[in-house]
DOGU-732752 format. One record per residue (C-alpha): residue number from 1; residue in three letters; x, y, z. Coordinates in steps of 0.2 Angstrom, whole numbers. Layout:
{pos NUM; code ala; xx X; yy Y; zz Z}
...
! end
This chain:
{pos 1; code met; xx 0; yy 0; zz 0}
{pos 2; code lys; xx 7; yy 17; zz -4}
{pos 3; code arg; xx 11; yy 30; zz 8}
{pos 4; code gly; xx -4; yy 41; zz 12}
{pos 5; code glu; xx -16; yy 26; zz 8}
{pos 6; code ser; xx -26; yy 19; zz 22}
{pos 7; code gly; xx -35; yy 5; zz 14}
{pos 8; code leu; xx -52; yy 14; zz 17}
{pos 9; code ser; xx -65; yy 17; zz 4}
{pos 10; code phe; xx -82; yy 25; zz 9}
{pos 11; code val; xx -92; yy 41; zz 10}
{pos 12; code val; xx -96; yy 50; zz 26}
{pos 13; code gly; xx -108; yy 64; zz 30}
{pos 14; code val; xx -100; yy 79; zz 38}
{pos 15; code asp; xx -109; yy 94; zz 46}
{pos 16; code lys; xx -97; yy 107; zz 41}
{pos 17; code pro; xx -95; yy 121; zz 54}
{pos 18; code val; xx -96; yy 139; zz 50}
{pos 19; code gly; xx -79; yy 147; zz 48}
{pos 20; code met; xx -70; yy 133; zz 39}
{pos 21; code thr; xx -68; yy 131; zz 20}
{pos 22; code ser; xx -72; yy 115; zz 11}
{pos 23; code his; xx -53; yy 113; zz 9}
{pos 24; code asp; xx -51; yy 114; zz 28}
{pos 25; code val; xx -64; yy 100; zz 30}
{pos 26; code val; xx -54; yy 89; zz 18}
{pos 27; code asn; xx -38; yy 93; zz 27}
{pos 28; code arg; xx -45; yy 88; zz 44}
{pos 29; code cys; xx -52; yy 72; zz 36}
{pos 30; code arg; xx -35; yy 68; zz 30}
{pos 31; code arg; xx -28; yy 68; zz 47}
{pos 32; code ile; xx -43; yy 59; zz 55}
{pos 33; code phe; xx -43; yy 45; zz 43}
{pos 34; code gly; xx -24; yy 44; zz 39}
{pos 35; code glu; xx -29; yy 45; zz 20}
{pos 36; code lys; xx -23; yy 58; zz 8}
{pos 37; code arg; xx -36; yy 54; zz -5}
{pos 38; code ile; xx -51; yy 64; zz 1}
{pos 39; code gly; xx -64; yy 74; zz -9}
{pos 40; code his; xx -80; yy 83; zz -6}
{pos 41; code thr; xx -95; yy 84; zz -16}
{pos 42; code gly; xx -100; yy 102; zz -16}
{pos 43; code thr; xx -91; yy 118; zz -10}
{pos 44; code leu; xx -98; yy 127; zz 5}
{pos 45; code asp; xx -92; yy 145; zz 9}
{pos 46; code pro; xx -84; yy 148; zz 26}
{pos 47; code leu; xx -100; yy 158; zz 31}
{pos 48; code ala; xx -110; yy 142; zz 28}
{pos 49; code ser; xx -113; yy 126; zz 38}
{pos 50; code gly; xx -122; yy 110; zz 35}
{pos 51; code ala; xx -123; yy 94; zz 25}
{pos 52; code met; xx -107; yy 89; zz 15}
{pos 53; code ala; xx -103; yy 72; zz 8}
{pos 54; code val; xx -84; yy 68; zz 10}
{pos 55; code cys; xx -77; yy 54; zz -1}
{pos 56; code val; xx -62; yy 44; zz 7}
{pos 57; code gly; xx -49; yy 34; zz -2}
{pos 58; code pro; xx -54; yy 26; zz -20}
{pos 59; code ala; xx -72; yy 33; zz -16}
{pos 60; code thr; xx -66; yy 50; zz -21}
{pos 61; code lys; xx -70; yy 44; zz -39}
{pos 62; code leu; xx -88; yy 47; zz -34}
{pos 63; code ser; xx -86; yy 66; zz -32}
{pos 64; code asn; xx -90; yy 69; zz -50}
{pos 65; code tyr; xx -107; yy 60; zz -49}
{pos 66; code leu; xx -112; yy 68; zz -32}
{pos 67; code thr; xx -111; yy 86; zz -36}
{pos 68; code phe; xx -125; yy 89; zz -48}
{pos 69; code his; xx -139; yy 86; zz -36}
{pos 70; code asp; xx -153; yy 97; zz -29}
{pos 71; code lys; xx -150; yy 106; zz -13}
{pos 72; code ala; xx -160; yy 114; zz 1}
{pos 73; code tyr; xx -154; yy 128; zz 12}
{pos 74; code ile; xx -160; yy 139; zz 27}
{pos 75; code ala; xx -154; yy 157; zz 23}
{pos 76; code arg; xx -154; yy 173; zz 33}
{pos 77; code ile; xx -156; yy 188; zz 21}
{pos 78; code val; xx -153; yy 205; zz 28}
{pos 79; code phe; xx -159; yy 221; zz 19}
{pos 80; code gly; xx -152; yy 238; zz 18}
{pos 81; code asn; xx -133; yy 234; zz 13}
{pos 82; code ala; xx -125; yy 226; zz -2}
{pos 83; code thr; xx -107; yy 219; zz -1}
{pos 84; code asp; xx -94; yy 215; zz -14}
{pos 85; code thr; xx -96; yy 197; zz -10}
{pos 86; code asp; xx -115; yy 197; zz -8}
{pos 87; code asp; xx -113; yy 190; zz 9}
{pos 88; code ala; xx -109; yy 196; zz 27}
{pos 89; code glu; xx -90; yy 192; zz 24}
{pos 90; code gly; xx -88; yy 206; zz 11}
{pos 91; code ala; xx -86; yy 225; zz 12}
{pos 92; code val; xx -102; yy 236; zz 11}
{pos 93; code ile; xx -103; yy 244; zz -6}
{pos 94; code arg; xx -120; yy 251; zz -6}
{pos 95; code gln; xx -134; yy 256; zz 6}
{pos 96; code ala; xx -152; yy 259; zz 2}
{pos 97; code pro; xx -168; yy 262; zz 12}
{pos 98; code val; xx -179; yy 247; zz 15}
{pos 99; code pro; xx -198; yy 247; zz 11}
{pos 100; code glu; xx -208; yy 245; zz 26}
{pos 101; code glu; xx -219; yy 233; zz 17}
{pos 102; code leu; xx -205; yy 220; zz 18}
{pos 103; code ala; xx -208; yy 218; zz 36}
{pos 104; code asp; xx -225; yy 210; zz 33}
{pos 105; code ala; xx -224; yy 191; zz 33}
{pos 106; code thr; xx -238; yy 190; zz 20}
{pos 107; code val; xx -229; yy 202; zz 8}
{pos 108; code ala; xx -213; yy 193; zz 11}
{pos 109; code gln; xx -220; yy 176; zz 6}
{pos 110; code phe; xx -229; yy 184; zz -9}
{pos 111; code val; xx -212; yy 190; zz -15}
{pos 112; code leu; xx -204; yy 174; zz -12}
{pos 113; code asp; xx -217; yy 165; zz -22}
{pos 114; code gly; xx -212; yy 176; zz -37}
{pos 115; code met; xx -194; yy 169; zz -36}
{pos 116; code arg; xx -199; yy 151; zz -40}
{pos 117; code gly; xx -196; yy 143; zz -57}
{pos 118; code met; xx -182; yy 143; zz -70}
{pos 119; code gln; xx -171; yy 158; zz -72}
{pos 120; code lys; xx -154; yy 165; zz -77}
{pos 121; code gln; xx -143; yy 169; zz -62}
{pos 122; code leu; xx -127; yy 179; zz -62}
{pos 123; code pro; xx -114; yy 171; zz -50}
{pos 124; code pro; xx -106; yy 182; zz -37}
{pos 125; code ala; xx -89; yy 190; zz -42}
{pos 126; code tyr; xx -82; yy 181; zz -27}
{pos 127; code ser; xx -86; yy 163; zz -33}
{pos 128; code ala; xx -77; yy 147; zz -38}
{pos 129; code val; xx -84; yy 149; zz -56}
{pos 130; code lys; xx -69; yy 148; zz -69}
{pos 131; code val; xx -68; yy 159; zz -84}
{pos 132; code gly; xx -53; yy 155; zz -95}
{pos 133; code gly; xx -46; yy 144; zz -82}
{pos 134; code val; xx -46; yy 158; zz -69}
{pos 135; code lys; xx -57; yy 157; zz -53}
{pos 136; code ser; xx -68; yy 172; zz -52}
{pos 137; code tyr; xx -64; yy 175; zz -34}
{pos 138; code glu; xx -45; yy 175; zz -38}
{pos 139; code ala; xx -47; yy 188; zz -51}
{pos 140; code ala; xx -58; yy 199; zz -40}
{pos 141; code arg; xx -45; yy 198; zz -26}
{pos 142; code ala; xx -32; yy 204; zz -39}
{pos 143; code gly; xx -43; yy 218; zz -43}
{pos 144; code ser; xx -48; yy 212; zz -61}
{pos 145; code val; xx -65; yy 211; zz -68}
{pos 146; code ile; xx -70; yy 194; zz -75}
{pos 147; code asp; xx -84; yy 192; zz -88}
{pos 148; code leu; xx -96; yy 180; zz -79}
{pos 149; code arg; xx -110; yy 174; zz -89}
{pos 150; code pro; xx -128; yy 171; zz -82}
{pos 151; code arg; xx -132; yy 153; zz -80}
{pos 152; code glu; xx -149; yy 144; zz -79}
{pos 153; code ile; xx -154; yy 138; zz -62}
{pos 154; code glu; xx -171; yy 133; zz -54}
{pos 155; code val; xx -179; yy 138; zz -38}
{pos 156; code tyr; xx -191; yy 125; zz -33}
{pos 157; code arg; xx -197; yy 132; zz -17}
{pos 158; code ala; xx -194; yy 148; zz -7}
{pos 159; code asp; xx -203; yy 147; zz 10}
{pos 160; code leu; xx -203; yy 161; zz 23}
{pos 161; code ala; xx -198; yy 154; zz 40}
{pos 162; code phe; xx -196; yy 171; zz 50}
{pos 163; code val; xx -196; yy 190; zz 48}
{pos 164; code gly; xx -186; yy 200; zz 61}
{pos 165; code his; xx -174; yy 213; zz 65}
{pos 166; code asp; xx -156; yy 210; zz 70}
{pos 167; code glu; xx -146; yy 218; zz 84}
{pos 168; code glu; xx -142; yy 233; zz 73}
{pos 169; code gly; xx -161; yy 235; zz 69}
{pos 170; code ala; xx -159; yy 229; zz 51}
{pos 171; code leu; xx -174; yy 219; zz 43}
{pos 172; code phe; xx -170; yy 200; zz 39}
{pos 173; code trp; xx -179; yy 186; zz 32}
{pos 174; code asp; xx -175; yy 168; zz 36}
{pos 175; code val; xx -180; yy 158; zz 21}
{pos 176; code arg; xx -179; yy 139; zz 16}
{pos 177; code phe; xx -174; yy 137; zz -2}
{pos 178; code glu; xx -175; yy 121; zz -12}
{pos 179; code val; xx -164; yy 124; zz -28}
{pos 180; code ser; xx -156; yy 116; zz -42}
{pos 181; code ala; xx -137; yy 112; zz -42}
{pos 182; code gly; xx -126; yy 127; zz -46}
{pos 183; code thr; xx -138; yy 139; zz -38}
{pos 184; code tyr; xx -129; yy 153; zz -28}
{pos 185; code ile; xx -140; yy 158; zz -13}
{pos 186; code arg; xx -129; yy 174; zz -11}
{pos 187; code ser; xx -135; yy 179; zz -29}
{pos 188; code leu; xx -153; yy 175; zz -24}
{pos 189; code ala; xx -151; yy 187; zz -9}
{pos 190; code arg; xx -143; yy 201; zz -19}
{pos 191; code asp; xx -156; yy 200; zz -33}
{pos 192; code leu; xx -170; yy 199; zz -20}
{pos 193; code gly; xx -165; yy 216; zz -13}
{pos 194; code val; xx -163; yy 224; zz -31}
{pos 195; code ser; xx -180; yy 218; zz -36}
{pos 196; code arg; xx -188; yy 227; zz -21}
{pos 197; code gly; xx -180; yy 243; zz -24}
{pos 198; code thr; xx -167; yy 241; zz -11}
{pos 199; code cys; xx -151; yy 230; zz -8}
{pos 200; code ala; xx -148; yy 215; zz 2}
{pos 201; code his; xx -135; yy 202; zz 6}
{pos 202; code leu; xx -134; yy 185; zz 14}
{pos 203; code ala; xx -130; yy 185; zz 32}
{pos 204; code ala; xx -130; yy 166; zz 37}
{pos 205; code leu; xx -133; yy 150; zz 27}
{pos 206; code arg; xx -135; yy 131; zz 32}
{pos 207; code arg; xx -136; yy 117; zz 20}
{pos 208; code val; xx -150; yy 105; zz 26}
{pos 209; code arg; xx -150; yy 94; zz 11}
{pos 210; code ser; xx -138; yy 89; zz -3}
{pos 211; code gly; xx -146; yy 77; zz -15}
{pos 212; code ser; xx -153; yy 63; zz -4}
{pos 213; code leu; xx -141; yy 68; zz 11}
{pos 214; code ser; xx -149; yy 76; zz 25}
{pos 215; code val; xx -139; yy 86; zz 38}
{pos 216; code ser; xx -148; yy 75; zz 51}
{pos 217; code glu; xx -137; yy 61; zz 45}
{pos 218; code cys; xx -121; yy 70; zz 46}
{pos 219; code val; xx -109; yy 71; zz 60}
{pos 220; code ser; xx -97; yy 84; zz 67}
{pos 221; code leu; xx -78; yy 83; zz 64}
{pos 222; code glu; xx -76; yy 82; zz 83}
{pos 223; code ala; xx -87; yy 67; zz 83}
{pos 224; code leu; xx -77; yy 59; zz 69}
{pos 225; code glu; xx -61; yy 62; zz 78}
{pos 226; code arg; xx -68; yy 53; zz 93}
{pos 227; code asp; xx -75; yy 39; zz 82}
{pos 228; code pro; xx -69; yy 38; zz 64}
{pos 229; code gly; xx -82; yy 25; zz 60}
{pos 230; code met; xx -97; yy 37; zz 62}
{pos 231; code gly; xx -107; yy 44; zz 48}
{pos 232; code arg; xx -104; yy 31; zz 35}
{pos 233; code leu; xx -116; yy 33; zz 20}
{pos 234; code asp; xx -123; yy 22; zz 7}
{pos 235; code pro; xx -116; yy 28; zz -10}
{pos 236; code ile; xx -130; yy 19; zz -19}
{pos 237; code arg; xx -143; yy 30; zz -11}
{pos 238; code leu; xx -133; yy 45; zz -13}
{pos 239; code leu; xx -131; yy 41; zz -32}
{pos 240; code gly; xx -150; yy 39; zz -33}
{pos 241; code cys; xx -148; yy 27; zz -48}
{pos 242; code arg; xx -154; yy 9; zz -50}
{pos 243; code tyr; xx -142; yy -5; zz -46}
{pos 244; code ser; xx -138; yy -23; zz -48}
{pos 245; code ala; xx -130; yy -36; zz -37}
{pos 246; code leu; xx -117; yy -46; zz -46}
{pos 247; code glu; xx -116; yy -65; zz -41}
{pos 248; code asp; xx -110; yy -73; zz -57}
{pos 249; code asp; xx -91; yy -75; zz -57}
{pos 250; code gln; xx -90; yy -71; zz -75}
{pos 251; code leu; xx -100; yy -55; zz -74}
{pos 252; code val; xx -88; yy -50; zz -59}
{pos 253; code lys; xx -73; yy -53; zz -70}
{pos 254; code thr; xx -81; yy -43; zz -85}
{pos 255; code val; xx -85; yy -28; zz -74}
{pos 256; code ser; xx -67; yy -29; zz -66}
{pos 257; code asn; xx -60; yy -28; zz -84}
{pos 258; code gly; xx -72; yy -13; zz -88}
{pos 259; code ala; xx -80; yy -23; zz -103}
{pos 260; code arg; xx -97; yy -19; zz -109}
{pos 261; code leu; xx -112; yy -28; zz -103}
{pos 262; code ser; xx -128; yy -33; zz -110}
{pos 263; code pro; xx -144; yy -26; zz -100}
{pos 264; code glu; xx -152; yy -43; zz -101}
{pos 265; code ser; xx -137; yy -50; zz -90}
{pos 266; code leu; xx -143; yy -39; zz -75}
{pos 267; code val; xx -157; yy -39; zz -63}
{pos 268; code leu; xx -160; yy -21; zz -59}
{pos 269; code leu; xx -166; yy -15; zz -42}
{pos 270; code glu; xx -172; yy 1; zz -35}
{pos 271; code arg; xx -177; yy 8; zz -19}
{pos 272; code gly; xx -195; yy 12; zz -15}
{pos 273; code ile; xx -209; yy 13; zz -2}
{pos 274; code pro; xx -222; yy -1; zz -1}
{pos 275; code glu; xx -239; yy 3; zz -8}
{pos 276; code his; xx -247; yy -3; zz 8}
{pos 277; code ala; xx -236; yy 8; zz 19}
{pos 278; code ala; xx -243; yy 22; zz 30}
{pos 279; code ala; xx -244; yy 39; zz 22}
{pos 280; code asp; xx -230; yy 46; zz 33}
{pos 281; code ser; xx -219; yy 31; zz 31}
{pos 282; code cys; xx -202; yy 34; zz 25}
{pos 283; code thr; xx -195; yy 16; zz 27}
{pos 284; code pro; xx -187; yy 11; zz 10}
{pos 285; code tyr; xx -187; yy -6; zz 3}
{pos 286; code val; xx -180; yy -15; zz -13}
{pos 287; code ile; xx -189; yy -20; zz -28}
{pos 288; code arg; xx -185; yy -27; zz -45}
{pos 289; code ser; xx -186; yy -13; zz -58}
{pos 290; code asn; xx -192; yy -18; zz -75}
{pos 291; code lys; xx -192; yy -1; zz -83}
{pos 292; code pro; xx -182; yy 1; zz -99}
{pos 293; code leu; xx -165; yy 9; zz -97}
{pos 294; code ala; xx -164; yy 27; zz -104}
{pos 295; code glu; xx -150; yy 34; zz -114}
{pos 296; code gly; xx -135; yy 38; zz -103}
{pos 297; code glu; xx -144; yy 31; zz -87}
{pos 298; code leu; xx -132; yy 27; zz -74}
{pos 299; code val; xx -132; yy 10; zz -66}
{pos 300; code ala; xx -122; yy 5; zz -50}
{pos 301; code leu; xx -115; yy -13; zz -49}
{pos 302; code leu; xx -112; yy -21; zz -32}
{pos 303; code his; xx -102; yy -36; zz -27}
{pos 304; code gln; xx -101; yy -43; zz -9}
{pos 305; code asn; xx -112; yy -28; zz -4}
{pos 306; code lys; xx -98; yy -15; zz -10}
{pos 307; code leu; xx -100; yy -3; zz -25}
{pos 308; code met; xx -89; yy -11; zz -38}
{pos 309; code ala; xx -93; yy 0; zz -53}
{pos 310; code ile; xx -104; yy 13; zz -62}
{pos 311; code tyr; xx -110; yy 10; zz -79}
{pos 312; code ala; xx -120; yy 20; zz -91}
{pos 313; code tyr; xx -133; yy 14; zz -104}
{pos 314; code asp; xx -129; yy 17; zz -123}
{pos 315; code ser; xx -145; yy 15; zz -133}
{pos 316; code asp; xx -136; yy 14; zz -150}
{pos 317; code ser; xx -127; yy -2; zz -145}
{pos 318; code asn; xx -140; yy -8; zz -132}
{pos 319; code thr; xx -126; yy -10; zz -120}
{pos 320; code leu; xx -120; yy -3; zz -104}
{pos 321; code lys; xx -102; yy 5; zz -104}
{pos 322; code ser; xx -91; yy 7; zz -89}
{pos 323; code arg; xx -89; yy 24; zz -83}
{pos 324; code cys; xx -80; yy 22; zz -66}
{pos 325; code gly; xx -73; yy 6; zz -58}
{pos 326; code phe; xx -67; yy 3; zz -40}
{pos 327; code thr; xx -53; yy -10; zz -38}
{pos 328; code gln; xx -57; yy -9; zz -19}
{pos 329; code gly; xx -75; yy -8; zz -18}
{pos 330; code val; xx -84; yy 7; zz -9}
{pos 331; code ser; xx -92; yy 1; zz 8}
{pos 332; code arg; xx -110; yy 5; zz 9}
{pos 333; code gly; xx -111; yy 11; zz 27}
{pos 334; code ile; xx -129; yy 15; zz 32}
{pos 335; code val; xx -141; yy 8; zz 19}
! end
């Protein structure tokens, strides 16, 4: 085993604390697990806290497949000041009076309802978006102006949780957002202020869900230091795709070599909720899935209850092609 390799391969849910960068979390996990190969599945700014899936060992290959999922946040938006970073960490660049009507919860929810749907969003100047290979925040810190392009995002829900005033008397809204991947809540706060004839910035942010990962499943870094076995997650559930358990030795060999597979050679399974279950039940179960495969659909392949490979369906050849393989399977953790 090479230096810096621990023999571990799994995904763990971390509740990132405020004040740390995502890279800080990665470095802390390297020390905790004695493994240099650590990756996270979605950047959170130092201001933000909450759910973050961290991949350990060969499981870092999963990072590319877990970043494009929907997210849910609890955000505090403060009105009256705009900052150069669109959040509380930046310098105030503009101030404006706040319409009194925004302190009315009914008005606030009406405004938030208007934010839902598909839209073009301009990322913050201080963001990790790259233009010409240069990260926007690096250019901004150097005093350069980078040509950021609006990109399409979707706000699924925007629900008011609370309206109040902070210690300095500034009006704020606490809002639960459910959004598509790539959405900047800082930009939503900025644009919300502009739309109401004032200005605003993001004062606090907590990611309560990333894909199927809830913050309630995540553990603190301090808890991980006490017990590195905590917080292990099932990569199949996080991927959200159908899967198949390989029991035939020849199939296992074929997958190990990264060769194509016939869909007919697999028994596809998926997670679901029994039809007879109570309306509030969330207990999953596994069923055989007979739905035809769609072009590009991912299928996870298991062997000995570990994730062995990810394949994608090619409709032209009616075969499954290898996308990612794990010589050392990824442990499933909490299924």
